[in-house]
C-alpha positions, 0 to 999 in steps of 0.5 A, spaced: 476 769 130 480 762 129 474 759 126 473 765 121 480 764 119 479 756 118 472 758 114 477 763 110 482 758 109 478 752 107 474 757 102 481 758 099 483 751 098 476 750 094 479 754 089 482 751 082 489 750 083 491 753 077 487 760 079 491 759 086 497 759 081 495 765 077 494 769 083 500 767 087 505 768 080 501 775 079 503 777 086 510 775 085 511 778 079 508 784 081 511 785 087 518 784 084 516 789 079 514 794 084 521 792 089 525 794 082 521 801 081 523 802 088 530 801 088 532 804 081 526 809 080 525 812 087 528 815 093 526 818 100 518 816 103 516 814 096 521 809 096 519 806 103 512 806 101 514 802 094 518 797 098 513 796 103 508 795 098 512 790 094 513 786 101 505 785 102 505 783 095 510 778 096 507 776 102 501 775 098 504 770 094 507 766 099 500 765 102 496 764 096 502 758 093 501 755 100 494 755 100 494 750 094 491 743 098 497 739 094 504 738 095 508 743 091 512 738 088 506 736 084 504 743 081 512 746 080 511 745 073 505 748 072 507 754 077 514 755 073 510 755 066 505 760 068 510 764 072 514 765 065 508 768 062 506 772 068 513 775 068 513 777 060 506 780 061 508 784 067 515 786 064 511 789 058 506 792 062 510 795 067 517 796 064 515 797 056 520 791 054 518 786 049 521 779 049 527 778 045 527 771 040 532 768 046 526 769 051 521 767 046 525 760 044 527 759 052 520 761 054 517 755 049 522 750 053 520 753 060 513 752 058 513 745 055 518 743 061 512 745 066 507 741 062 511 736 061 512 736 069 505 737 071 501 732 066 507 726 064 504 720 068 509 714 069 505 707 069 
């Protein structure tokens, strides 16, 4: 069993880092959205089921984020930029909320900052 896990882990580490980050951020934002729906829109057994589903998505996020074979400090900028974009997509799809001008302007700064952190190399 351990050998099989090792093979799976190594296979995940060969996935391109931006793809791992895309999967991780999608799981994180989806998990947050499911938990929010559970808390504010449902009660009883459905709330519990949604909370468990949200927890599973958030666990998946942590797993994929930590599978990336690099130091987190090296990818944090790209992660934040991708997270912002995915957050806006999920926010629209799940909650039917379009970002306003402050979110667009701030988001442009978040994305620019994420790209600077990721790709600016000093000599």
